[in-house]
Structures are given as structure tokens and as C-alpha cells.
MARKOL-390651 format. One record per atom (N, C-alpha, C, CB): x, y, z; residue in three letters. Coordinates in steps of 0.2 Angstrom, whole numbers, padded with zeros to 4 digits, always signed. Last residue first. Glycine has a CB too. Example, Ala and Ser with C-alpha at 12.3 -4.5 7.8 and 13.67 -1.06 7.14 Angstrom:
<atoms>
+0064-0011+0035SER/+0068-0005+0036SER/+0064+0000+0039SER/+0070-0003+0029SER/+0066-0028+0039ALA/+0062-0022+0039ALA/+0066-0016+0039ALA/+0057-0022+0045ALA/
</atoms>
This chain:
<atoms>
-0157+0008+0348ASP/-0154+0002+0350ASP/-0154-0005+0346ASP/-0156+0000+0357ASP/-0165+0017+0342LYS/-0158+0018+0343LYS/-0154+0011+0344LYS/-0156+0024+0349LYS/-0178+0015+0348THR/-0177+0012+0341THR/-0169+0013+0340THR/-0182+0017+0335THR/-0177+0019+0361GLU/-0177+0011+0359GLU/-0176+0009+0352GLU/-0185+0008+0361GLU/-0176+0031+0359ARG/-0171+0028+0364ARG/-0171+0021+0361ARG/-0174+0028+0373ARG/-0189+0035+0355GLU/-0183+0035+0351GLU/-0177+0033+0353GLU/-0183+0042+0349GLU/-0197+0031+0365ILE/-0197+0028+0357ILE/-0190+0029+0355ILE/-0202+0031+0352ILE/-0192+0040+0376ILE/-0193+0032+0375ILE/-0191+0028+0368ILE/-0200+0030+0377ILE/-0197+0051+0369LYS/-0190+0051+0371LYS/-0188+0043+0372LYS/-0189+0054+0378LYS/-0210+0049+0369GLN/-0206+0051+0363GLN/-0199+0049+0364GLN/-0206+0058+0362GLN/-0214+0049+0382VAL/-0215+0042+0378VAL/-0211+0044+0371VAL/-0224+0041+0376VAL/-0211+0063+0384ALA/-0207+0057+0388ALA/-0208+0051+0383ALA/-0210+0055+0396ALA/-0220+0070+0377ALA/-0212+0070+0375ALA/-0208+0065+0378ALA/-0209+0076+0376ALA/-0232+0064+0383MET/-0230+0062+0376MET/-0223+0065+0374MET/-0236+0066+0371MET/-0231+0071+0395ALA/-0231+0063+0394ALA/-0229+0062+0387ALA/-0240+0060+0396ALA/-0231+0083+0393THR/-0225+0082+0396THR/-0225+0075+0394THR/-0225+0084+0403THR/-0244+0085+0385ASP/-0238+0088+0382ASP/-0232+0084+0387ASP/-0238+0097+0382ASP/-0251+0081+0397ILE/-0251+0077+0391ILE/-0246+0079+0387ILE/-0257+0078+0388ILE/-0250+0093+0406ARG/-0247+0085+0408ARG/-0247+0080+0401ARG/-0252+0081+0414ARG/-0254+0103+0398ARG/-0247+0105+0399ARG/-0244+0096+0401ARG/-0246+0111+0407ARG/-0268+0099+0397VAL/-0264+0100+0391VAL/-0255+0100+0392VAL/-0268+0107+0387VAL/-0271+0100+0411ALA/-0272+0094+0407ALA/-0267+0093+0401ALA/-0278+0094+0406ALA/-0269+0115+0412GLU/-0265+0109+0417GLU/-0265+0103+0413GLU/-0269+0108+0424GLU/-0279+0118+0404GLY/-0272+0120+0401GLY/-0269+0116+0406GLY/-0271+0128+0401GLY/-0289+0113+0410ASN/-0288+0111+0404ASN/-0281+0113+0402ASN/-0294+0113+0400ASN/-0290+0120+0422MET/-0290+0114+0424MET/-0286+0111+0417MET/-0297+0111+0426MET/-0293+0134+0418ARG/-0288+0132+0420ARG/-0285+0125+0421ARG/-0287+0134+0424ARG/-0306+0131+0412THR/-0301+0133+0407THR/-0294+0132+0410THR/-0302+0140+0405THR/-0313+0127+0424LEU/-0311+0122+0419LEU/-0307+0124+0414LEU/-0317+0121+0415LEU/-0311+0141+0431ASP/-0309+0133+0433ASP/-0308+0128+0429ASP/-0312+0131+0439ASP/-0319+0148+0422ALA/-0312+0148+0422ALA/-0309+0144+0426ALA/-0309+0153+0423ALA/-0331+0141+0423LEU/-0328+0141+0417LEU/-0321+0142+0418LEU/-0331+0146+0412LEU/-0335+0144+0436LYS/-0333+0138+0435LYS/-0329+0136+0428LYS/-0338+0135+0435LYS/-0335+0158+0434ALA/-0332+0156+0441ALA/-0328+0147+0439ALA/-0339+0155+0447ALA/-0347+0159+0427LYS/-0340+0162+0424LYS/-0335+0158+0428LYS/-0339+0170+0426LYS/-0357+0154+0435SER/-0354+0150+0430SER/-0348+0152+0426SER/-0360+0148+0425SER/-0358+0162+0445ARG/-0355+0155+0447ARG/-0353+0151+0441ARG/-0361+0149+0452ARG/-0362+0172+0438ASP/-0355+0173+0441ASP/-0353+0168+0443ASP/-0355+0178+0446ASP/-0375+0168+0434LEU/-0370+0170+0429LEU/-0362+0169+0432LEU/-0372+0178+0427LEU/-0383+0167+0447GLU/-0380+0160+0444GLU/-0375+0161+0437GLU/-0386+0155+0442GLU/-0383+0179+0450ALA/-0378+0175+0454ALA/-0376+0170+0450ALA/-0381+0172+0462ALA/-0390+0184+0438ALA/-0384+0186+0440ALA/-0379+0182+0445ALA/-0386+0191+0441ALA/-0401+0177+0443LEU/-0399+0176+0436LEU/-0391+0178+0436LEU/-0404+0180+0431LEU/-0405+0183+0455ARG/-0403+0176+0455ARG/-0400+0174+0448ARG/-0408+0172+0457ARG/-0407+0197+0450SER/-0401+0196+0455SER/-0401+0188+0454SER/-0404+0200+0465SER/-0419+0193+0442ARG/-0412+0197+0438ARG/-0407+0195+0444ARG/-0412+0206+0436ARG/-0428+0188+0452ASP/-0425+0184+0446ASP/-0418+0187+0442ASP/-0430+0184+0440ASP/-0429+0200+0458GLU/-0426+0195+0461GLU/-0425+0189+0456GLU/-0431+0194+0467GLU/-0435+0209+0448ARG/-0428+0211+0451ARG/-0426+0205+0454ARG/-0429+0218+0457ARG/-0446+0202+0445LEU/-0442+0203+0440LEU/-0434+0206+0444LEU/-0445+0208+0435LEU/-0453+0203+0456VAL/-0452+0198+0455VAL/-0446+0198+0450VAL/-0458+0194+0452VAL/-0455+0218+0456HIS/-0452+0215+0463HIS/-0449+0208+0459HIS/-0458+0213+0470HIS/-0463+0220+0445ALA/-0456+0222+0445ALA/-0453+0220+0451ALA/-0456+0229+0445ALA/-0474+0213+0450GLU/-0470+0210+0445GLU/-0464+0213+0444GLU/-0474+0209+0440GLU/-0478+0222+0462ASN/-0476+0215+0462ASN/-0473+0210+0458ASN/-0480+0213+0463ASN/-0480+0232+0453THR/-0476+0232+0458THR/-0474+0226+0461THR/-0477+0236+0462THR/-0492+0228+0444ALA/-0486+0230+0442ALA/-0481+0230+0447ALA/-0487+0238+0439ALA/-0501+0225+0456THR/-0499+0221+0453THR/-0491+0221+0448THR/-0504+0220+0450THR/-0502+0238+0460ASN/-0500+0235+0466ASN/-0496+0228+0461ASN/-0508+0233+0472ASN/-0508+0243+0449SER/-0502+0246+0452SER/-0499+0242+0455SER/-0503+0252+0456SER/-0521+0236+0449THR/-0515+0236+0443THR/-0508+0238+0445THR/-0516+0240+0439THR/-0527+0241+0460ALA/-0524+0235+0459ALA/-0519+0233+0454ALA/-0529+0231+0458ALA/-0527+0255+0457LEU/-0523+0253+0462LEU/-0522+0246+0461LEU/-0527+0254+0467LEU/-0537+0253+0445GLN/-0530+0256+0444GLN/-0525+0254+0451GLN/-0530+0265+0444GLN/-0547+0249+0453GLN/-0543+0245+0447GLN/-0538+0247+0446GLN/-0545+0244+0441GLN/-0550+0259+0462LYS/-0549+0253+0465LYS/-0546+0248+0459LYS/-0557+0250+0467LYS/-0553+0269+0452THR/-0548+0270+0457THR/-0545+0263+0460THR/-0550+0275+0463THR/-0565+0263+0446ARG/-0559+0264+0442ARG/-0553+0265+0447ARG/-0561+0270+0437ARG/-0573+0263+0457VAL/-0572+0257+0455VAL/-0566+0257+0450VAL/-0578+0254+0453VAL/-0573+0278+0460ALA/-0571+0274+0466ALA/-0569+0266+0462ALA/-0577+0273+0472ALA/-0580+0282+0449SER/-0574+0285+0448SER/-0571+0279+0455SER/-0573+0294+0450SER/-0592+0275+0450GLY/-0588+0272+0445GLY/-0583+0275+0445GLY/-0591+0274+0439GLY/-0597+0281+0461GLU/-0595+0274+0461GLU/-0591+0273+0455GLU/-0600+0269+0460GLU/-0598+0297+0456PHE/-0593+0294+0462PHE/-0591+0287+0462PHE/-0596+0296+0469PHE/-0608+0295+0446THR/-0601+0295+0443THR/-0595+0293+0449THR/-0599+0304+0441THR/-0619+0290+0453ARG/-0615+0285+0450ARG/-0609+0287+0448ARG/-0619+0281+0444ARG/-0621+0303+0461MET/-0618+0298+0464MET/-0616+0291+0460MET/-0623+0295+0470MET/
</atoms>
């Protein structure tokens, strides 16, 4: 009878361990999904910031060229 009880206890512990592992795997999958979505949002934001940076550089270059022309015109007079 003791062997049966010991076996039942071990089986119960194994099931508890299995359930814990299953739950942990589920949590890890959820974390992975959340992190993947966050990474996608970050990549999209980076792309937007890169595009906006390029536009800002273009505008600054245009403004600098205009200022340079004004300075050249003023120094000729």
C-alpha cells in the first residue's frame, strides 16, 4: 500500500510540475507576443523619426542656402 501511496504522491507532484511548466510556457508566449508588438511599434517609430530627420535636414539645407545667397548679395553691394 505504501508503494501505491508514494506513487500517487509522485504522480501528483509531476502533474503539478507539468501544470507549472505549461503555465510558464503560456506566460512566455504572451511575453514574446507583447515584446514582438512593442518591437514593431519601435521600428515604425524609428522609421518615422528617420523620415522626419531627413525632411528637417533638407529644410535646414534650403534655409542655409537662402541665407548664404542673402549674405553674398549683401556683401557685393
